N, C-alpha and C positions, 0 to 999 in steps of 0.2 A: 900561240900556236897557230900556224896558218894551215889552210886547207885548200888544195887545188881542186875546185869543184869541176873544172873542165876535165881534168884527168879522171875524176870519179864518174863523170857523165859518160866519158868514153868507155870506161870499163863496163858500166851498166848497159851501154848500147850493144856491147859484144856478148855479155853474159845474160843479161835480163832486159830484153828490149821493151817489155811492157812497163817495167818500173822506170826505164829511161824516159818514155813518153810522158808518164805521170809527173816525173820530176821537172821536165821541160815546161809542162803546163803550169805547174806551181810557180816556177821562176818567172814565167811571163806574166801571170796574174799578179804576183807581188810587185813586179816592176811597174805594171800599169797602175796599180793602186798607189804606188809611191810617187808616180810622176806628177809634177805640179800642174794645176789647171791654169791654162793661159787665158787671161782675160784681156779685153781690149784696153789699151792705155792711151792717154794723151787726148788732146782736144778733138782730133779727128774722130776718134772712137766715140767720144761723148756726143759729137754732132750726129754720127750715124745712129747711135742708140736713140736719141731724141727723134730723129726722122722716122725710125721704125715704129716708135710709139705713136707718132702723129698719124702715120699711114695705117695703123691697125684699125679694124672696124670697131665702132663703139657699140657694144652690145648692151641692150637694156631689156628688162623683163616686159613681155607683152601683157598688158592688162586686159582681161576679158570682162565683158558685161553681158547680162542677160537681156535680150531684146525680144519683145513680144510683137509679132507680126499679124495684123488682121488681114483676112482674105479680101481680095478685090473681086466681088461677085458680079458687078455690073460692067466690068471691063473699062472703066474710065481711068485706070492707072492709079487710083487712090484706094487706100484701105477702107473697107466698109464696116469693120469691126475693131473694137479696142478692148484691151484688158481693163476692167473697171478699177482695179487696184494696183496693177503693175506687178503683182506678186504671183507666186505659184499656186496651183490648186491645193486645197487643204487635204493633207494625208489623213490616215486613220488616227482617230483620237478616242477619247472615252465615249463619244456619242456616235461613232461610226466614221465612214469615209465621205469626203466631199466630192468624189468623182461622180460623173454622170452615170445614172443607172445603179448606183450603190444600193444595197439592201437597206430597207427601213422597216421598223416595227416587226422584226423577226422574219423578214421576207414577205410580209403581206403586201408591201408596195415598194416602188423603186424611186430613187432620188431623181427628180425631174429637172435638175439644174446642175451647175458646177459652182462649187464654193471656192472663191479666190481669197486667199489669206489677206487679212487687213489689220492694220493697227487702229485701235479706236481713235477717232478724231481725224484720221487721214482723209485727204480728198478722194472722192469717188468720181470717176469720169463716165460720160455717156458711152455705153457699149456700141450704140449705133446712132446715126443721125435720124431726125424725125421730129415729131411733135409729142409733147408730154400729154398723154391722154388720160392718165390717172395717177393719183397719189393715194395709196391705200394703206391698210394695216396688215402686217404679216399674220397676226393672230387676233381672233375675236376677243374683245375685252382687254387688249393690251395696246394702249395708245403710244407706247414708247418705240416700238419697232415698226417702221414703215417701209414701203417699197415705192419705187418710181417706175411707172410704165411709159415706155416710149414706143410710138408706132411710126413705121416707115412705109407709107403706101407704095412707093416705088419698088421696094424690095419685098413687099408683102410679108413683113416681119414685125413682130412685137418683141421688145426686150423688157424684162422686169428685173430690176436690181433691188434686192431685199436688204434690210437692215441699214437703211440710209436715212440720215437726217437731211431732208431735201433743202436745196437752195433755189429750186425752180418751182414753178406753179403750172397747173393744168393750162394748156394752150400755148405754153412757151415753145419756141423752136430751138432745138439744140443740135449741135454738130458732134459727130463722133470724136471722142477724146476731150470734150468740153467738161469742166467740172460741173457736177449737178448736186453735190452735197458732201456730207462727211459720213464716214463709217461709224455706226453705233456699236458700243460694246455689247457682247452677248453673255458676259459673266454673271449678270443678275438673273437672266432667263435660264441659262444653262451652266450652273455652277459646277465646279469640279472637273474641268478639263476640256471643254469645247474650245477650239481655236477660233478666235475672232475672224470673221470673214464677211464677204459680200456674196450672197447667193444670186447667181445670174441664171435666168431662164430665157431661152430664145424660143419663140413660138411661130410656126409658119402659118400660112393662110388657112390651112386645114385644121389648125389647132394642135398640131403635133409638136412635141418638144424636140429641140435640136441640141446635140452635144456641142457646147460652146468651144471645146478644145479642138473641134474639127475646123473651126474658122478663126480661132485665135491660138496661134502656135508660138513656141518659144525656141530660140536658138542662141548660142553663145557666139559673140563676135568680138573682134579686137577693137578696143576703143580707138577712135580716129586719131587721137593725139599721142598714141604709143606706137612703138615700132621695135623690131628685133635688132636691126643693125643699120648703120648709115655709112 
């Protein structure tokens, strides 16, 4: 049985124009869906496809790294401060926060330094240039936990890096960023949740403590050997 769809469409156009429009749309959609997809064929098409791929930009993920920048306070174009561990400041743990000015002993006193997270045994670098003026003990009666004091007469600053097994001696000249020892574990002294860290104090000529995060700041930068497209 055959059906003249053209005649039927003509009737609908006269009697029911809205249904005619709907039918036309359905016919066109069906025809479009059934139409074969034409793809390039032959050697010339293959060459063009290869050329298009070759000319397309090469996209690679940009790798970011955390970079610590020390302030240049004497204006010589070189950083005068360095992060002693290369890690972020200690956040809040079972023993409190490692931020400058954090509460200690229930608010009786304030934290006078900044705690930079460390792995036990990792290298610790000099936070400033100067002379090693003291190697002392962080706690009376505890010979395991030491600090290294470096004095810079030009900047009128002292830096004290605590919980360091020193590789330097009093009188040594050190440069900012130079290894001065290794980080000592704190797990025996503070069991149950203190994050291993190096406690850094910066002291000006008046004896005032300075927040180290004001002169040692962090930012994320793209690694020089990575790029987004070429």
